[in-house]
C-alpha positions in Angstrom: -100.4 -70.3 -61.4 -98.6 -67.6 -59.5 -97.5 -64.3 -61.1 -94.7 -62.2 -59.7 -94.3 -58.4 -60.2 -91.2 -56.6 -59.0 -91.4 -52.8 -58.7 -88.1 -51.0 -58.1 -87.0 -47.5 -57.7 -85.4 -44.9 -55.5 -86.8 -43.5 -52.2 -89.5 -40.9 -52.8 -90.7 -42.1 -56.2 -93.9 -43.8 -54.9 -92.9 -47.4 -55.5 -94.6 -48.6 -52.3 -97.9 -46.8 -53.0 -98.1 -48.3 -56.4 -97.5 -51.8 -55.1 -100.0 -51.2 -52.3 -102.7 -50.2 -54.8 -101.9 -53.1 -57.0 -102.1 -55.5 -54.1 -105.5 -54.1 -53.0 -106.9 -54.4 -56.5 -105.7 -58.0 -56.9 -107.2 -59.0 -53.5 -110.5 -57.4 -54.4 -110.5 -59.4 -57.6 -110.2 -62.6 -55.4 -106.6 -63.4 -55.9 -104.4 -64.7 -53.1 -101.8 -62.0 -52.8 -98.5 -61.6 -50.9 -96.5 -58.3 -50.9 -93.1 -57.6 -49.5 -91.2 -54.3 -49.5 -87.6 -53.2 -48.8 -87.0 -49.6 -48.3 -83.9 -49.3 -46.0 -82.3 -46.0 -46.8 -85.1 -44.9 -49.1 -85.5 -41.5 -47.4 -81.9 -40.8 -48.4 -82.3 -41.7 -52.0 -81.6 -45.4 -51.6 -83.0 -48.3 -53.5 -86.6 -49.4 -52.9 -88.2 -52.6 -54.0 -91.7 -54.1 -53.7 -92.5 -57.6 -54.6 -96.1 -58.6 -55.4 -97.0 -62.2 -56.0 -100.5 -63.3 -56.8 -102.5 -66.3 -58.0 -105.8 -68.2 -57.9 -104.2 -70.7 -55.6 -102.4 -70.1 -52.3 -99.3 -68.0 -52.6 -96.9 -69.2 -50.0 -94.2 -66.6 -50.0 -94.0 -62.9 -50.9 -90.4 -63.2 -52.0 -89.5 -63.2 -55.6 -86.4 -65.3 -56.2 -83.8 -64.5 -58.8 -85.0 -65.5 -62.3 -88.7 -65.7 -61.4 -90.3 -62.3 -61.9 -92.8 -62.1 -64.7 -92.6 -58.3 -64.9 -89.9 -55.9 -63.6 -91.1 -52.3 -63.4 -88.4 -49.8 -62.8 -89.1 -46.2 -61.8 -85.4 -45.3 -62.6 -83.1 -46.7 -65.3 -80.2 -47.9 -63.1 -82.5 -49.7 -60.7 -83.8 -51.8 -63.7 -80.3 -53.0 -64.4 -79.6 -53.6 -60.7 -82.6 -55.9 -60.4 -82.6 -57.5 -63.9 -81.3 -60.8 -62.6 -84.7 -61.3 -60.9 -86.6 -61.4 -64.2 -87.5 -64.8 -65.5 -86.6 -65.9 -69.1 -89.4 -64.5 -71.3 -90.3 -61.9 -68.6 -91.0 -58.3 -69.5 -89.4 -55.0 -68.3 -91.0 -51.6 -68.1 -88.5 -48.8 -67.5 -89.1 -45.2 -66.7 -86.6 -43.3 -68.9 -85.4 -41.3 -65.9 -82.1 -40.9 -64.1 -81.5 -40.3 -60.4 -77.8 -39.9 -59.7 -76.6 -42.2 -56.9 -74.1 -41.0 -54.3 -70.9 -42.1 -56.2 -72.0 -40.1 -59.2 -72.9 -37.1 -57.1 -69.5 -37.3 -55.5 -67.8 -37.4 -58.9 -66.4 -40.9 -58.1 -68.3 -42.5 -61.0 -70.3 -41.6 -64.1 -73.9 -42.6 -64.7 -73.8 -45.3 -67.4 -74.9 -44.0 -70.7 -76.0 -47.3 -72.3 -78.3 -48.8 -69.6 -81.3 -49.1 -71.8 -79.4 -51.0 -74.5 -78.0 -53.4 -71.8 -81.5 -54.1 -70.5 -83.0 -54.5 -74.0 -80.3 -57.1 -74.9 -81.6 -59.3 -72.1 -85.4 -58.9 -72.0 -88.4 -57.6 -73.9 -88.4 -54.0 -72.7 -90.9 -51.2 -72.9 -89.3 -47.8 -72.2 -91.8 -45.1 -71.1 -91.2 -41.6 -70.0 -93.6 -41.6 -67.1 -91.9 -38.6 -65.5 -92.6 -36.4 -68.6 -96.1 -37.7 -68.8 -96.7 -36.8 -65.2 -95.4 -33.3 -65.8 -97.9 -33.0 -68.7 -100.7 -33.8 -66.3 -99.4 -31.0 -64.1 -98.4 -33.2 -61.2 -94.9 -34.8 -61.3 -95.8 -36.9 -58.3 -98.2 -39.2 -60.2 -95.4 -40.8 -62.2 -95.8 -43.9 -60.0 -99.4 -44.3 -60.9 -98.6 -43.9 -64.6 -96.3 -46.9 -64.1 -99.0 -48.7 -62.2 -101.2 -48.3 -65.3 -98.6 -50.0 -67.5 -98.6 -53.0 -65.1 -102.3 -53.2 -65.2 -102.3 -53.2 -69.0 -99.5 -55.7 -69.3 -101.1 -58.1 -66.9 -104.5 -57.6 -68.4 -106.1 -56.5 -65.2 -108.2 -53.6 -66.6 -111.4 -55.2 -65.4 -110.7 -54.3 -61.7 -112.2 -51.0 -60.5 -109.0 -49.1 -60.1 -110.7 -45.8 -60.0 -112.4 -46.7 -56.8 -109.3 -48.2 -55.3 -107.4 -45.0 -56.0 -110.1 -42.8 -54.6 -110.3 -45.0 -51.4 -106.5 -45.0 -50.8 -105.2 -41.6 -52.0 -105.8 -38.3 -50.3 -109.0 -36.8 -51.9 -107.1 -33.7 -53.1 -104.9 -35.9 -55.3 -107.4 -38.6 -56.3 -108.4 -37.2 -59.7 -104.8 -36.6 -60.8 -104.0 -40.2 -59.9 -107.0 -41.5 -61.8 -105.9 -39.5 -64.9 -102.4 -40.8 -64.5 -103.5 -44.4 -64.3 -105.4 -44.0 -67.6 -102.3 -42.4 -69.3 -100.2 -45.3 -68.1 -102.5 -47.8 -69.7 -102.0 -46.1 -73.1 -98.2 -46.3 -72.9 -98.0 -50.1 -73.5 
């Protein structure tokens, strides 16, 4: 059986690093894994998505079709709503309670929707976390992505994988310990 995890956010939030670490861990555990990423204008604050599909049998495609993601993890609230149609019925959503104003809002052409979380919660089982604040408490706001990775690991019951070694092998040594702490915090949030 293939599982599909969709990670979405805005450029600079670490979506791709989180999906890369997830992919490495799943491969080390013996799963067949496919990963795809889209990060077009990410350096300019654009939308970023990573799709991770894994299973015990061959996974033929890295692409998650609409209505087929088991988990949608959103690093920013509006991105969760934007990608919600990819979640399968009965799927779960993890949303970082954080806003990044898109260009129309910055240009005063639109307002950031005030009821995004309520809209998402009407459609799917949703866990709202404040990974951004939790990262700040750890003294490093850049580990928000690893906190969200910890939520995925817990939701998918993947705690048996040696995530600490994976982080230490794939993150700059100066940041490894902060990321390990962040992962552990993320696992406690769900």
